[in-house]
N, C-alpha and C positions, 0 to 999 in steps of 0.2 A: 633605170636605177631603182632598186627596191628601197622602200621607206618603212620605218617602224612606227608604231603608235607613240613611241617616246618623242619622235620629232614633232608629231602633231601636238603633243602635250606641251612641248617647249614653246610652240607657237602661241598656245592659248595663254601662257603666262608672260609673253613678251620676251622670253629668253631668245638667244640668237639661234636661228635655224640653220641646220646643215642641209643644204640642198644644191642640186646641180643647176636648177633653172635660173636663168637670168631674169631680172625684174624690170618692170617698166615704171611708169609714173612720172609726174612732172618734177622739175628741179626746184629745190628750195631757193628762194630769192636771196641774193647777197646784198650787203650794204654797199652803197656807192657803185662805182664802175670798176671792173677789173683793170689792173695795170698790166703792162707787158704785151698788149694786143696792138702793136704798132707804135707804142710810145717809148720804145726802148726796152731793154731787158727788165723782167720782173725780179727784183732782188729783195728777199725777205731778210731783215736784220734783227737779231736778237742777242741777248746775253746769256751766258751760262757761268755757273760758279763752282761746279763739281766736275773735275777732269775725269776722263775715263781711265780705268785701270788696264784695260785691254780692249782691242777691237776684234780679237780672235773669237768670233761668234760660235765656234765649235766647242769652246770650253766654258763660256760664261753664260749665266742665266740672270745676271743683274741688269735691270732695265736701263740704268744709266749707261752701261756699257753697250747696250743693244740699240740705242736710238740711232746711231749712225748705220750699223749693219742693216737695220730694218728698212732703211731708205736706199740702200745701195745694192742689196742682194735680194732678189725675189724668191718667193717660196712656191711650192706646187700649186697652191690655191691662194686666193685673196678674198677679202670681204669688201663689198661695196658700201656705199654711204648708209645703207639701211641694215647692214649686218647679214646680207645674203651672200652665200658662198659663190665665187666666180672663178672661172678658169684663170690661171696665171701661167706659170711655167709648164703646168700640165694642161693640155687643151681639153682633155676628157678623162674619165675614169669610170671604173665599175668595180663591184665587189661580188663575192660569192654569196650563197644563200644565208650563211650563218655569220657573215661579217668577219671571217678569219683570213681572207685573202683580198687584198686591194691592188688593182692594177691601174697604173697611170700612164697615159700616153703623152710623152714630152713634146712640147712645142718645138718644131724644127726651125732653124735659122736664127735662134737667139745666140748672141755673142757675149763672151767675157771680154771686157775692156780693161785697160790699165788706168792709172790715175790721170793720164793725159788724154784719155778717150780713144786710144789706139786699140783696134780689135786684136785679140790675142788667141782666142780659141772658141769653138762651139760649145754651148751648154748641152750636155748629153745625160742620159740616164746614169751613166757611170759616175757622175759627179755626186750623186746621193749615196752610192755604194762607198765611194772613197770617204765621204763625210762620216758615214756610219762606222767604218773600220777605225777611223781616227778617234771619234767620240768614245767608242766602246773599248778603247785600249787604255788601261789604267795608267800607262806610262805618261799619258798626255794630260792627266789630272783635270778631266772635264767634269763639270757639274751637270752637263746635258745628258749624261748617260742614264740618269734616273728616269727621264721622259721615255726612253726606249723600253725600260723595264716596266713602267706603268702601262705602256701600250701593249706589253707582253709580246713584243716582237720575238719570234722564235730565236732562241740561243743568245739573245742580247745580253741578258744577265749572266749566262754561263760563260760567254766569251769575256765579259768584263771581269768576272771572278777569276778566270784562268789567268788573264794578264796581270791581275793584282797579285796572284800567287807567284807568277814569274818575277814581278817587281820585288816582292818580299824576299825572294831567294837571292837577289842581287846583293843584299846586305846581310844575309843570314850567316850565322855561325854554326859550327858543328857542335852537337851535344847529344843528349839522350832523353828519351821520354820517361814517363813514370815507371815503365817496366824495364828500363835499362837498354832499350833498343836505340840504335843510332837515329838521330833526328836533326832537322834543321830548326834553329831557334831564332826568334826575332830579337830586337834590341832589349826587350824586357825579360828575355829568357823563356818566353812561351813557345811551345812547339808550333811550328807552321804546318798546318794540315795540308796534305797533298790534294790538289784539285785536278779533276780529269781534264785532259787536253781538249781544247775547242779551237778550231781554225776559223779565221775571219770569213772564209767561204761558207761556214755553217750558219752564219747569221741570216735571219729571214728577210733579207733585202737583196734583190737580184736585178741586174740589168739583162733582160733576156735578149735585147738588141740595143742599138744606140739610143733608141727613143721609146723603149718600153721598160717601165720600172714596176717591180712586183714586191709588195710587202706581205709576209706570211706571219700570222699571229697565233699564239697558243690558245687564245680564248676570244670569243666574240667581242668586238668593240665597235658599236654602232656610231660612236662619236669620234672615230679615228680622224676624220677630216679636220675636226676642230683642233687637233694637236699639231697640224702641219704649218700653221702660221706662227711659228716660233723657231728659235735658233737651233733647237735640237734636230730639226728636219730641214735645215738649209743646205744647199749644195756647195761643193768646193771643187775647183779644178785640181786634179791629183798631181799633175806635173808641176804646177806652180806651187802647190803646198809642199811638195818634196824639195823644191829649190829653196824655198824660204826657211824650212825647218822651224826652229824655235822663234824666228823673227816674224812669223806669220801674224798679221794683225797688229803690228807694233807701230806702223805709220802708213801714210797714204800709198806708198809704193809697195807695201807688202800685203796688199789686198787686190783682188780682182773684182770687177763689178758687172752685174747683169740686171741691176734694178733701175728705177727711174732716175737715180742720181749716181754720180761718182764722187769720191772724196778727192777733190782737186788740190786741196791744201790742208795740212794738219800740223799746227805748231802748238804743242802742249802748253797750256796756261797762257795762251796768247790768242790764237784764232784757229777756227776750222771752217772750211768752205766746202759745201756740196754743190756741184754744178750739174745741170741737166745732162743726162746721158744721150748723146745724139744717136747712138746705135740702139736705143731701147726699143723693144718690140711694140710697146704701147705708148710711144712718145707723144701721140696726139692728145693723150689724157694727162699730160704733165704740163702744168700752166705756170709754174715758178721756174725761172731760169737759174737762180742761184740762191742758196741759203747760206748766209754769212753769220756765223756765231762767234761772238767776241767774249773772251774770258774776262771776268771781273769778280773777284772774291766778294764784293759788296753788291752783287747783282740784285739781290732781293730788296735792297734799300735804294739803289740808284736808278733802277730801271724806269720807275714812274717819272722821275725828273727827265731822264733821257728821252722817254717817249714824247713828253710834252715839248721837248726841244727839237723833236723831229730826228733824233739820232738812232732810234730803234723802232721796230714795228710791233713790239709786244711788251707788255709790262703787267705783271701780276700785282694787284693792289692789296696792301696789308689792311687788316680790319681797322686799325687806328686811323688810317687816312681815308677810308671809304666814305664816311659821312660827309666830310668836307669836300672831297672831290666830286661827289654826286651833285652837289649844289651847282657846280659850274660845268660839269662834263657828263651829265646823265645821258646825253645823246651819243656818247662814245664809250661808256662803260657798260659792261654786261657780265652776267654770271656765267659760270661754266655749266654745261649740261650735266644734270645728275645722272650718274651711272654706277654700276656695280663691278667695274673692272678690278677694283682693289678693295680689300677689306683690312681694317686697322684694328689692332687690339693691344692693350697693355699686357705684357708678359712678365712673369716672375722668372728670374734666372736661377736655375738649380746647379749651375757650374760657376760658382763665385770666383772668377779669375781677375780680381781687381786688387789694388794696392792695400796694404795692411791698414793704412789710416782710415779706410772705410769699413774695417772689421768684417772681412769675408767669412770668417768662421762663425761669428755671431749671426750674420745674415743667413748662413746655411741652416742654423738651428731654426731661425724664425720662419724662413720660407717653406720649410717642410711641415709647418704647423698649419693645418687647414683653417683653424679659427683666425689665425693671423691673416691669411690670404683673404678670407671672407670679410674681415674688417676693412681691408683695403678696397675690395670689390664694392661693398655696399657703402663705403665712405667716399667714393669718388663721384663727385657731382659732374657728370659728363656734359650736361647742358651748359654749365658754367664754363667748362674748359673749351667748348666749341664756339664760344663767343668771339674768340680770336679769328675764326674763319668766317663766321656769318653772324654779325651782331643783330641782324634783322630777324632771323628765324633759325637760331642755333639748333633747336630740337629737331629740325627737319633733316639734319645730317646724321642723327644717331642710327646705329645699327646694333641690334640686340643679340645677334648670333654671329658665329665665326664665318659661316657661309651666308652671304647677303640674301635677304629676302628678294625674290623674283629672279635669282640667278639660274635656278634649275627646278624642274618639277617632273613628277610622274602623273598620278591622278590628282595631286594637289601640290602646292608649293612645297619644296623640300623643307623649308623652315618650319613646317607644321608636322613633320614626322618625328618619331622617336623620342617624344617628350620635349622637343624644342619649343612647342607651342607655349609653354609657360614662360618662355623668355621673349618670344617674337613680338608680342604686343605689350610688353611691360617696360619697366625701368628698374635697373639694378640699384640705383641710388636710394638709400634708406638710412637716414642719420641715426635713428633709434636702434635699428638692427646692427649697424656698424659698431655702435658703442657696446652693445651686448656681446658681440664677437670679440671686441677689444678686451673686455673684462675676462672672458674665458681664456683668451690667448695669453694675457699677462700672467694668469695663474698657472697655466700649463707650462709656458716658456720659462718662468722663474724657477720652476721645479727642475727644468732641464739645464739650468745654468746660463740661460740667455740674459744679457744685460740690456737695460733700457736707458735712453731711447734707442730703438733699433735704427741704425743708419741705413737709409734707403737711398742707394746710389743711383741717380736718374741721369741718363745721358741723352743728348740730342745732337742732331746734325745742324751746324750753324748756317749751312747754305739752304736749308729748307725753310721757306717763308712761314713765319708765325710759330714755328715749333718751339723756339725759346720762350715766347710769350705764353704758349700753352703750358709748358713745364712750370713756369712761374705761377700761373693761376692754380695749377694742381697742387703745387707745394703749399701755397698760402691757404687754400681751401681745406686741404686734408689735415694740415698741422693744426689749423684752428678747430676743426671738428674733433679729431682724434686725440689731440693734445701733445705738447712737447715732451710730456713724460713718457710717451709711447713710441713716437717715430720722429726722426730727424731726416727730412728729405733733402738730399744734397744734389742740386742741379749743376751739371757740368757739361760744357760743350765738348764734343769730340772733334776729330780732325775734319777739315772741309773737303779733303780728298781721301778716298779710301775709307770712309766712315764704317761701312759694313764689315770690311775685313779687319779693321782695327778694334771695333767695339762689339758688334753683335756676334760675329762668328767666333770671337775669342772668349766671350762671356765676360767682357769688361763693363758690366753694369749689374744693378740689382733689379730694378723695375724700369721698363722702357716700352715706349710705343713701337710696335713692329707692324709690318704689313705684308700682305701676300697678294699677288695678282695671279689669277687662275691662268694656267697654261692651256686649258682645254675646257670643253663645255660639259663638265660633270662635277657634281658636288664633291666628289672625293678629292678633287684638286685642292680645295681649301682645307679639308679635314685631315688628309693623309700626308701630303707633302711637307707642310711646315712642322708637323708634330711627330712624325715617324722617327724610329730609331736611326741615329746618325744625322739627324737634322741639326742645323746650326741656329735653330730657334728654341729658346727656353731651356734646352738640355734636360728635360724631365728624366730622360732615360739614364742620365748620369747620377741621379740621386741615389744615395745609399740608404735612405730612410724606408723602412718596411711598409709603412702606411702609404707613402707616396708611390712606391713601386707597385703596391697592390692595386691602387686606382689606375695606374698607368697600364698595368697588365690587362685590366678590364677593357681599357680603350683598345689595346693591341688586339685582344681576342675578338672584339666586335668588328674592328676593321678587317681582320682576316676573314671573318665570316661574311661580312658585307661585300667585299671585293670578289668573292667566289660565288655569290648568289646569282642565279640565272634569272630569277623572277625580279622584275624591276621594282615592284612594291616592296619586296623583302629586302632588296639591295638598299633602297633609300631609307627604309625603316631602320635597318641595322647600322648603316653609316651615321644616321642622325643620332642613334643611341650612343655611338662612340663620341660624337661631338658633345652630346649632353653630359657625358662623364667629365669632359674637360671643363664644362661650365658649372656643373653641379659642385665640383670640388675646387672651383676658383683657380684653375690653372691659367685661364685667360680671362681678360675683361674686355669684351667687345666694345668698340668705340664708334666707328663710323665707316662708311664706304668712302670713295674718293671725295675729297672735300669740294664743296661748291665754292670755288674761288671766284673772285671778281677781277676783271682785267680790262686793259686796253688791248685790242688785238685786231690787226688788219687781215687776219685769216677768218674765213667762215667755217667754223667747225662742222657745220652740217653738210659740207661738201666732201669732207674727208672720210676715209674708211672707218667703219665702226664694228666693233665686236667687244664683248665683255670678257675677253680672254686673249692671250697672246699679245702681240705688239701692233695690232692693226691700227689702233688710234694714234700711234706714234708716227705714222707715215704721212708725208706731205702730198702724195699723189692725189690728183683730182681737185686740189684746192687752188683757188685764185688768190692773188694778193690784191686786196681792195684799197680804194683811195682813203677810206676812213673806217674806223671801228664801229661796230653796231652799238646802238644805244639800248637801254633797258626795254623800252616798248617794242623796238624792232626785233630784238632778240626773242622776246616772249612770243611774238607773232610767228617768227621763223621756227621756233621750237615746236609750237602747236602744229604748224604745217608739216614739219618733219615727222612728228609722231603719227599724223594721219597718213602720210605717204608711206611711212615704214610699215604700218599695219596693213596697208594695201599690198605692199611689196612682199611681206612675209606670207600673207594669205595666198598671193599668186604663186609664190615659190613652193607652197605646200601642195598645190594641185598636181 
């Protein structure tokens, strides 16, 4: 397998390596003794408070919807505990000289099983071709198609556009174009432009035989492997998919399983159970027999009590309880491992789709004023807000760029390219500067007919631990600093199920903390996907303000240039410049990477798969259920051991 200098650079910064080599090294020690090794089945019990919207992994990219699929359907590759690529459903693979063709040799003998564990069919290369044809057909309303376009799989975008055209024709009406020629019109009376026909067989994914799968790309993609541990590139059995039709992924019986677990029971808003798959190809590395998740809308507040009563095996601890619990249970409480798999930012919504009582028209005027946005950016005391997650060291959570520091690099860390360095090592909070921007904004906005105070409609998901408390801190701090004559922050909970669909994707907010988890190991994942045209984040592209659109066009032009650059330094420099445009003009306010939460947990996180992208860290494979949770000192020792072992593993994989 050929390697590029980029992979070596990723190693040097601790980013996840894409490599074929297996790694050695000793195992990180776990707290207590494993259960389920002769003492009966190992059953891991936990609570959940947000129900899935669908388990059809071919159409969804929402992590909450993918936690179950990630554990019941394997991907071509997987990541080990140190973040090194390992064979999974592909036993081996190779690529051509310029990384435009990738060939995977599928593991033979792997079975699809049903919810009861009965074997149904063999997993073959055709299962990825079937998945691609489904995902890229616009009739199926999949959000995974974007990943195929990003990977530049040949004709992926063309086939999607053609099926979207066919879909539009189904409801089109007859009319004429501006020249009086016959034309098909959409519901708004716009002419539907004809799109050249593309057949599914034209897509650059082929099964050359039952166990050989070939992807053909339009451009080199050295990080293609890192895209494969995600829903967009999961397999599906074609015959079963056809039988299920629209019911695929709606319950336990409308999925097939080839992963370490099968969904043996699914009762919405009651219980879901994943049981060990007895037919799994790597069952000797699955140490938990059953994962039993019980629904409870108050999980975030009840789980601690239920853990102490012995009813569950995991409980995240809210910041207001941490100090008192540490006094008695420091030998069982530990923090989460700091990582950069998610980035969080406050976003301004340019598509004000909320009730009239929150004055959406007034908000639209305000949000398109850069001085107004800058006043919010510099007026937000992020350290103060982070106290709800870590009262001991809140500043350690902060992230100053959209793409997290240490996520990716070429000759230097990405966060120091393209003018991002002025943000990377600083702090956006500046009370005096915020008040200066406030004065400028009030003068300009008053002239435009904006009324004060501007209502800032802030939403949160009530099932997310500490989010409500964070919003309350932000409201209090910012109104005290900027004044009730300027802003009125209105904090309101969204629904506990389907929050993203009801709030973020519809634009039912003014200012809200949003997040993004990278789907693959390249900086463009954070900068392009959430902010591009058509994204359901922020909706900058829907603004009709000339100044806003001017800045946004600068961003789009830089992204287009960066994605086509063949030189790695030029690519990172240009993409970073695009990110700097978003920060320079206060379209986003970076907050933090994945929060360092504290919990009781009978799982050893250092045993599970690790990667800073995709859904590797959501998988239970490789983890033992322990008799007791790690304590603070034990966790820190295990963390340092893991870091040392990971460095050795990554170095070995690079050779």
